[in-house]
C-alpha positions in Angstrom: -3.0 9.3 29.3 -3.1 5.5 28.8 -4.4 4.9 25.3 -4.9 1.2 26.1 -3.1 0.2 22.9 -0.7 -2.2 24.7 -0.4 -5.5 22.9 -2.1 -4.4 19.7 -0.5 -4.7 16.3 -0.2 -2.0 13.6 1.0 -1.9 10.0 2.5 1.4 8.9 3.3 2.1 5.3 6.2 4.5 4.7 7.2 3.6 8.2 10.9 4.1 7.9 11.2 7.9 7.9 9.3 11.1 8.5 5.7 11.0 9.7 5.5 7.2 9.3 8.5 6.7 11.6 7.0 9.2 14.0 3.7 7.3 14.1 5.6 4.0 14.6 7.5 5.5 17.6 4.3 7.0 19.1 2.5 3.6 18.8 5.5 1.7 20.1 5.6 4.0 23.2 2.0 2.8 23.8 3.1 -0.9 23.6 2.0 -1.6 20.0 3.8 -4.3 18.0 4.6 -3.1 14.5 4.9 -4.1 10.9 6.8 -1.4 9.0 7.0 -1.2 5.2 8.9 1.1 2.8 11.0 0.6 -0.4 14.4 1.0 1.4 15.5 -2.0 3.5 18.4 -0.1 5.1 16.1 2.7 6.3 13.7 0.1 7.6 16.4 -1.7 9.6 17.6 1.7 11.0 14.0 2.5 12.1 13.6 -1.0 13.7 16.8 -0.6 15.7 15.7 2.8 17.0 12.3 1.5 18.1 13.4 -1.7 19.7 16.2 0.1 21.6 13.6 2.3 23.2 10.5 0.1 23.5 9.8 -3.6 24.3 7.8 -4.3 21.2 8.1 -6.6 18.2 9.0 -4.9 14.9 8.8 -6.7 11.6 10.0 -5.0 8.4 8.8 -5.5 4.8 10.9 -3.9 2.1 8.4 -3.5 -0.7 7.3 -1.1 -3.4 3.6 -0.7 -2.6 3.2 1.1 -6.0 3.2 -2.4 -7.4 -0.3 -3.8 -6.9 0.7 -7.4 -6.3 3.1 -6.3 -3.5 0.3 -4.4 -1.7 -2.1 -7.3 -2.0 0.5 -9.8 -0.7 1.4 -7.6 2.2 -2.3 -7.1 3.0 -2.7 -10.8 3.1 0.3 -11.3 5.3 -0.9 -8.6 7.7 -4.6 -9.1 7.5 -4.9 -9.7 11.3 -3.4 -6.3 12.4 -5.6 -4.1 14.7 -4.4 -0.9 13.1 -3.5 0.1 9.5 -1.8 3.5 8.9 -1.6 4.3 5.2 1.2 6.8 4.9 3.5 5.9 2.0 3.8 8.2 -1.0 5.0 11.5 -2.2 3.5 13.3 -5.2 5.6 15.8 -7.1 4.8 19.5 -7.5 3.8 20.6 -10.9 1.1 22.2 -13.1 -1.1 20.4 -15.6 1.3 21.2 -18.4 4.4 20.6 -16.3 3.8 17.0 -15.3 4.0 14.1 -17.7 1.5 11.3 -17.5 4.2 8.9 -16.2 4.7 11.1 -13.1 1.0 11.2 -12.4 0.6 7.4 -12.7 3.7 6.4 -10.8 2.9 8.7 -7.8 -0.8 7.7 -7.8 0.1 4.0 -8.0 1.9 4.4 -4.6 -0.2 7.0 -2.7 -3.7 6.4 -4.1 -3.8 2.8 -5.3 -1.3 1.8 -2.6 -3.8 3.0 0.0 -6.7 1.3 -1.7 -4.9 -2.0 -2.3 -3.5 -2.3 1.2 -6.9 -1.4 2.7 -9.0 -3.8 0.7 -8.2 -7.2 2.4 -7.3 -5.7 5.8 -10.6 -3.8 5.9 -12.5 -7.0 5.0 -10.7 -8.9 7.8 -11.4 -6.1 10.3 -15.1 -6.1 9.4 -15.2 -9.9 9.9 -13.7 -9.5 13.3 -15.8 -6.4 14.0 -12.8 -4.4 15.2 -10.0 -2.3 13.8 -8.9 1.1 12.8 -7.6 2.5 9.4 -5.9 5.9 9.4 -5.1 7.5 6.1 -2.4 10.1 6.3 -3.2 12.4 3.4 -2.4 16.1 3.2 -4.0 19.6 3.2 -3.9 20.1 -0.6 -7.0 18.0 -0.8 -8.8 20.7 1.2 -7.2 23.6 -0.5 -6.2 22.5 -4.1 -3.7 24.5 -6.1 -2.9 24.4 -9.8 0.8 24.2 -9.0 0.3 21.0 -7.1 -2.5 19.6 -9.2 -1.6 15.9 -9.1 -1.2 16.0 -5.3 -4.4 18.1 -4.8 -6.4 15.6 -6.8 -5.0 12.6 -5.1 -5.5 14.0 -1.7 -9.0 15.0 -2.4 -9.7 11.5 -3.7 -8.3 9.9 -0.5 -10.3 12.3 1.6 -13.4 11.0 -0.2 -12.2 7.4 0.2 -11.8 8.0 4.0 -15.2 9.6 4.4 -17.1 7.1 2.4 -15.5 4.0 3.9 -15.6 5.6 7.4 -19.3 6.2 7.1 -19.9 2.6 6.3 -17.4 1.0 8.6 -19.1 1.5 12.0 -21.7 -1.0 10.8 -19.0 -3.5 11.2 -17.2 -2.2 14.4 -14.4 -0.6 12.3 -13.3 3.0 12.2 -11.7 4.8 9.1 -10.3 8.3 9.5 -8.2 10.7 7.3 -5.5 12.9 8.8 -4.3 16.0 6.9 -0.9 17.2 8.1 0.3 20.6 7.0 4.0 21.3 6.1 5.9 19.2 8.6 9.5 19.3 9.7 10.5 15.9 8.5 14.0 15.2 7.4 12.9 15.6 3.8 11.0 18.8 4.6 13.9 20.4 6.4 16.3 19.5 3.7 14.1 21.2 1.1 13.9 24.4 3.3 17.6 24.3 3.8 18.3 24.1 0.1 15.8 26.9 -0.5 17.4 29.1 2.2 20.9 28.5 0.7 19.6 29.5 -2.7 17.5 32.5 -1.6 19.2 33.7 1.5 22.8 32.5 1.0 22.7 30.5 4.3 21.0 27.1 4.8 20.9 27.7 8.5 18.4 30.4 8.0 15.8 28.0 6.8 13.4 28.8 9.7 13.0 32.2 8.2 11.1 30.6 5.3 8.5 29.2 7.6 7.7 32.3 9.7 4.4 32.8 7.7 3.2 29.4 8.8 0.7 29.0 11.7 2.5 29.7 15.0 5.4 30.9 13.0 6.9 27.5 12.3 6.2 24.2 10.6 4.4 21.3 12.4 6.6 18.8 14.2 6.5 15.1 13.3 5.4 14.4 16.9 2.5 16.8 16.7 1.1 14.6 13.8 2.1 11.2 15.1 0.6 11.7 18.6 -2.7 12.7 17.0 -2.6 9.6 14.9 -1.9 7.4 18.0 -4.9 9.0 19.8 -7.1 8.3 16.9 -6.0 4.7 16.8 -7.1 4.2 20.4 -10.5 3.4 21.9 -10.5 6.9 23.4 -11.4 8.1 19.9 -13.9 5.3 19.6 -16.7 7.5 18.1 -14.5 9.1 15.4 -15.0 7.7 11.9 -15.7 9.0 8.4 -14.0 12.3 9.0 -10.8 14.2 8.2 -8.7 15.6 11.1 -6.6 18.5 10.1 -3.3 18.9 11.9 -2.5 22.2 10.3 -2.7 25.0 12.8 -5.8 26.3 11.1 -4.1 26.7 7.7 -7.0 25.3 5.8 -9.3 28.0 7.2 -6.9 30.9 6.9 -7.7 33.8 4.5 -4.8 34.2 2.1 -2.6 37.2 3.1 -3.7 37.2 6.7 
């Protein structure tokens, strides 16, 4: 299916690894030029080399910590003319109310919550002025099914879901679409490393990590491509009437009854 994205430009935060890199590759395959940002310049350069070796697109890298408000604002100004913004940067630590210090909450929310808000503000305004554009917020299923053991992430994700719904309800008045995407546990490099470490600890063999995911939908974690291809479709005009909603890429996990 031709998504008719050829020649458009996208900014992807957290674009050097994991789901962000997967989205970059999916959009590049459709002919999108890219701006990628993350905190690690070496990872960004590696991502750029992979993409340009496979696709004839332009890739510009921005090594920035988007948890610093001024960095997010400057990047938004630099990239205010992009057709697509994919907010993806950020990882919030596990922990209970008593197990997480205020510093951990604030630092992780500075990147994932305020990073999304600050990057969106000027880019959304520019999109509304042009009467075209798409913003995709990659969030996470804990906003739908919050847990006390991941309380900071659950709250942040729920807030970003509300952000996506509220903005995406208004944005069609200006020809713009805003959508949230909730991936489930995904087989990113980071995710697989975590499962391998757990398998080594619990099963005595890191290679048995897949056994830890047998209770997941379809008996396995989601692949990066299964998330990134959905995001690419949502960025396209073929999803032109989708806005103000949350798309779950979770194999039905949010609707499952515990223990079944």
